[in-house]
N, C-alpha and C positions, 0 to 999 in steps of 0.2 A: 258619217257616224250615225248609228242607228238610235232610235228612241228606246229607252228602257222603262218598262212599267214596274209597278210594285210587285207583281208576281216574279218578275226576274230577280229581284233582290231577296225574295223570300227564303231560298235555300241558304244564302249567305247569313241573314239575320237569324235564321233558325240555328245555324252552325254556331254562330257567336254566342247565342243565348245558351246553347248547350255548354259551351266552353266555360261561360260565367258560372253556370250551375255546377259543373265539375270543379272549378276552383273554389267556389263557396263550400261545396261538400268536403273538398280536401281540407280546407281551413277548419271546418267544424270537426272533421276527424282528428286533426292534429290536436285541437283543444280538448276533445273527448279522450284521446289517448293519453294526453298529458294529465288530465284529471284522474283518469283511472289509475295511472302509474303512481300519482301523488296519494291517491286513497289507499292503494295497496301498500305503498311504502309506510304510511302512517299506521296502517293496520299491523304490518309486520313489526314495526317499531314498538308498538304496545305490547307485543309478544316476545320482544327480544330480552334475552336473559343477561346479556353482557354488553359492554360498550363495544366490543369486537364485533358482535352480531349487528349492532347498529350501524357501524362503519361499513360493514359489508353490504347491508341493505341500501345505504346511500350510494355506494359505488355502483351496484347493479341497477338501481333506479335510473341513474344518470345515463348508463350505457344503453338501457332499453329505450330511454326517451330519444336519444340520438338515432338509434336504428328504426324506431317507428316513424320519426321525422323524415329520414332519408327514404324509407319505403313508400310512405304516402306520397312524397313529392314525385318520385319516379313514376308511380302508377298514374297519378293525376297528370303528369306531363305527357305520357303516352296516350292516354285517353283524349287529352285536349287536341293533340296533333292529329289524331284519327278523326275527330270531329271537324277539323278544319280541312279534311280532305287530303291530308299528307300521309302517305303510307308509311307506317313504322317499320315494315319488313325490311326495306333497304337500309333503314337507319340502324336497325338491329344487326343486320349483316355487316354494314361497315363498322358498327361498334365492335363486333366480333374480331374483325380484322385488325382494327385499331388497337383493340384491347390486347390482341395477341403481340402486336409489335411493341406496344407500351409495356407489356408484361416482362418482355426481355430487358427493357431498360429500367424497369422499376421493380426489380426483384426485391430490393431492399425494402421498398415500401410495402410490398405484399407480405414480406416476411414480418414487418412491424405489426401488421394488422392480424396475422395469424398467431403470432406470439402474444399480442395483447388480448386476443379473444380467449386463448387458453389460460393465461394468467389470471383473467377475471373469472373464468369458468372454474378453475381449480382453487380460487380464492387465496392466490399467493400474496397479493398486494391489495390493501384497501386504503382509502383516503384517511389520513391520520396516523397511519403506521410509520414507524421509524425503521428504515431498511438500509441495506447496503447492497448497491447494484454498480457494476462496472467500476468499482473502486470509489464510488461516491456514497456518503452516509448522509441522510438527512430525513426530514419529516415529509411524507407524501402529501403534497397539496393537491394534486390532481393525477388520475390514472385513467387512460382512455385506450382505445384500440391503436393509437399512433405512438404515444410516448408516455413516460412517467415523469412528473415534474416534482423535484425535490428541493427543499430549502434546508441548507445546512446550518450548523450552529452559529456561523458568522453572519448568516442572513443571505448568503449567495444562493441563487436559484439555478438548478441544474435540470436541463431537459435531456433525458436519456431515451433514445429510441428503443422501442421494445425488441426490435430485431437484433440489438447488440447484447440483450440481456440473456445471459446463459445460466447464471446462478443468482438466486434471490436470498439474501440473508435478512430474515425479518426478526427484529428485536422486540416485537410488540404482541406476541402470541402467548397466551395462557398465563405464563410467569417468566421471570428473568432471575439470574443470579448476579449479585454484586461481588464480584471477585476481588480480593484485597491481598496484596503482598506486603508483608511488614518486615522491615530489616531491624535486627537488633545486634548488639556487640557479642562477640564470641564468649565473653566472660559472664554474660548473664544467664541466669537459670531459666531454662526453657519452660519448665512446668509453671513456674511463677508467672511468666509472661503470658501463657495460655490462660491462666486464671483471671488475669487482668483483663485480657481480650474477651473472655466470657462475661465478666462483669459489665464491661462497657457495652457489649452487645445486648445484654439483658436490660440494662438501663434505657437503651435506645428503643428496644421494642416496648418497653412499658411506658414510654413518653407519649404524650397526647399527639405530638406532630408525627410520630412514625409508627404508631400502633396499627394503623390500617394499611400501611405500605409494606410492612415486614411480615411475611407469612410464616416463617419458621425462625426458630432460634439459630443463633450463629453456628455454622458448621466449620470446625477447625480441621484442615486437612493434615496439617503437621508441618514438618521441615520440608520446604520446597527445594532449597539450594543452599550450598556453601559458597557464598560470594567472595570477592577478594577481601572485603572489609566487614562483611556481615553474615549473620545466619538469617536466611529469608524464610519466614513463616507465611503459609497461605491459609486463608480462611474465605468464607463466602456467606452471603445472606440469600435466601430465597424470598424474592419480592414480587410485587404486582408489576405488570409490564410499565416500562418507561420510567421506573423509579430507581433503577440500579445506580444511576450516576449520582443522584442526591444522597442515597444512602451511603455510598462509598466515601463521598466527600465529608459527610457528617461523621461517620466512623472514624475516619483518619483524624478529624479535628478532635474528637472527644478522646481518642487513643493518645494523641500527642499530650494532652493535658494529664491523662492518667499516667503515662510514662514519666512525665516531669514530677508528678506528685510521688511516685514511688522510686524515683532515682534510676529508672531504666534508661541505659545509654542508646540513643539512636545514632548509629556510627556514621562516619564519613571516611572517605578514602584516606589511607595511611600510606606515607611514603618512607622507605628506608634508604638512606644515602650510603653508599659505598665508595670510600676514598681510594680504593685500588691498592696494589702492592708493587714494590720495586722488583727488579729481576732477582735480587738475592733473597726474596721472601719477606723482607721486613716491610711493615706498612708505615707510610709517612703519618706524621701527627695530623689529625683532623682539626682544622682551626675554625673556631666559631667567632664570627664578628658580631659584637653587640651593637646597639643602636648609636653609640658614640663613634663607632668606626674602629674601636680598639679590639685586639684579639684577646 
């Protein structure tokens, strides 16, 4: 074994020192990028006009934070390997071959990232929105390049890969409609019922609890259907996003009280019994049994 002097270790120590400097600089860059993104997010939030703009800013800020962290980590890692004397050219070449092989086996993952990028870029989904994707409806708790995390009304959490999403139904944009179908008996006066519905709608919009939620007066479309036991009337309220369900429930509650007060019948299914006929055309007597069991 030969004797090694300090100059022999000098290149190694210098390389390690440079690696440490690179890692420190990478850490500082991550902190700086995080702070810049946070400052920019706060600046944009102060100029946001609606809650929808605020949710979009929060979603984009989180996405840029993830991208900057990954980019800084990759660059710092390659520079550190280079300082240690490890050539990154073979690594990049091997990574290209491995990436090609993995790409065939991970097409769904790549599709997830592409779909996620364009969904965020086109502002289709934001954190806090209520959406329907792949047959699941819920509030968006997290949206990133990989998946969308939804929590439904029962509290169940659904993870939907972005690659499976072909259609996004967003119930949180601009405004919504609380659509309501009301069934009344065939014998009721339809115009009288319309007037009661308008009165109830006006009272709701004038109330303190719903004045800020309902944007326009009730819109009565008219007779929607002739059902088996009822005439179905359709109406709707234009409301702010995510309030359509509360407005619908409250309107039905108040309308039930108004119908009771005015004697408007809310029908239920009717059944007509047919006793049948003999071959000679005579109908047998239809027997009704009372509670005591006597005919």
